[in-house]
N, C-alpha and C positions, 0 to 999 in steps of 0.2 A: 394644837387641834385642829384642823379645819372641815368644812364641808367637803366631800370627796368632787360631786356632782350635781346637775341639775339647775335650778336658778340662783341656788346660792352658794353653786359650786365656788371653791376657792375662799369663801369668807369664815374668818375664824370664830372658833365659838372656845368657851373657856372648859379648861376640867374640875372638878372639887380638888381644893388640896389636899395633901397627905395621900396617905395609902389606902384608904379604907373604900376608895373607888378607883377602879381598872377599866377604863375607859376602851372599847372595841377600838384597834387599830385601825389607821385610814387604809391598810392594804387588807386587813379582814372585811372590812365596810365594803370598799370597792369589790372584794369577790362575792362577796354576799349580795348585793345589790344586781350583781352582774348576774348570778344565779334566779334571783326573784323575779329580774323581767321586769315588765310594765306594771308599775302599781298605782298607775294614773287612777283617781278618784276613789280608793283605797280608805278605810277607818282603820287608823291603828291605834293598837294598845303597846305602850311602852312601859311594861313591868320591871321593877327595880332601875327606874331610868338613870340613875348614877346621873351624868352631865347633859342627857336628853340627845347624844349624839344621833343614836338609830332611828329615833322617833324625828329628830330634825332632818335627817339625811332623805326620812322618807317623806317628809313634806316638802325638802328641796327638788324630789323627782316626782312631783304630781301629785303624791297622797293628798285627798280631801283634808281630813283632819285627824289628828294625832292625840292621844289622851294618853297624858303621863303620871307614872304612881311611882314617889319618892318618898319614903318616910326619914330619913336622914335629911336633919336641919340645912346644914351644909350644902348636900347636894342638892335639895328641891330648890335652895336660894340661886345655886347657880343656874339648874333648868329655868328659872323665871328670868333671869338676865340674860340669857342665851336669847329665851323666847321675845324679851321686849328688843334686844340688841337686833335681831335678825326681822322683826316687824312682825311675826307669826301669831299676836293675840287671837287674831279673831279663826285663829285654823288649831289652835292648840289650847289644852287647860291642864292644868297641873292638879293633882290630890296629892295634898302632904298627909297619907295615912299609909300603913300598911298594908300588904299587898293583898290579904285575907280579905280587911275589909273593904277594900277597894273592888274587888271579884263579886262579894257578896250583895256589895250596894249597886252595880252594874247590872246583876241578875234583878235584880229588885225592880231598875229601870228598864229592864229590858234592853239593853244596850246590845248591841251587836256589832262584830270587827270582822274585817278582810284580812289584816295581818296582825299577829302578836308577836312582839319579842319579851324573850323572858331571861334577863341576863343576871341573875341573883348573885352576891358573895361568894365565891367558891367554896369557902368553909360552911357545911350545910346542905350545900345545894341541893345534893343526892336526896335530904330528909324532905324536901318540896314536893315531890313526886305525887303524892297521894293527894295532898290539897288540892294541888293544880288538876289533878284527874279528876276531882268532884267539882270545882268552881268554873273552869275553863271552859268545858264544852256547852254549855248553855250560850254562852256570849259569842261563839263563831258562827258565822254564816256558812253555808254549805260549801263554798269553796274556798274556806279559810286556810291562810298556812301559819304555821305557828314555827318560831325561829326560839332555840334555847342555846343560850352558851354558859358552859362551864367546864370546870378542871377536868380533862381525859380521864384521870386517876379516881376521881368521885363523880362521874356524869350525872346529870338531871335527868333520870328515866322519866320519859312519859308512855301513857297507854294509847297516845294518838298513833295514826299510821304514819312510819318515817317514811320518807321520801329522800332524803341526801343527808349525807354526814360530810364535815371535811374538819381536818384537823390543822391547827397553826399552833405549833410548839405543844405547850400543855396545855391548849385551849382546844375542846371540840365545839362544832358547832352544828346542831342538828335541826333539821327543818321536817317540820310534821304537818299532816294536811288534816283538816277536819273529818272527822270521822262518818261525816255522812256524805261525804262524796265518793 
């Protein structure tokens, strides 16, 4: 797996071993970032970060900072290695906690984000909508976008306004906007 474009374009990144993590393909990342356009200076939140590929791609394309949330020990260790290998330590932080804990802590800390990636395990993703609808909106800047990736047969549904939707095989990628815009 490699970073598609930007300052780190072509650099290789690791994916966690096994079938527990399903990294977003290079083709899908390239298409997604083409849709997103300029993200320079953005504060990024990468939930269920897996390998960190989406947040790392955002940093490569000019995002100011990325926060990675991953509770699986092997995946979190992979993200940590990728951040170190690419010398992104000053622009990235990793929380090794579950998503609900991370979102509640971010709300207490008054953290705000311009771009949020949500790529949960496909099994059970559809059950996350209520939790995310409650905890995510206070963390979004008025022009924020939220990108979700899930199985098209059991998609993750968010109440945020939907602006785009793309299918890649069994995967559905949805782009939402902050309800404040």
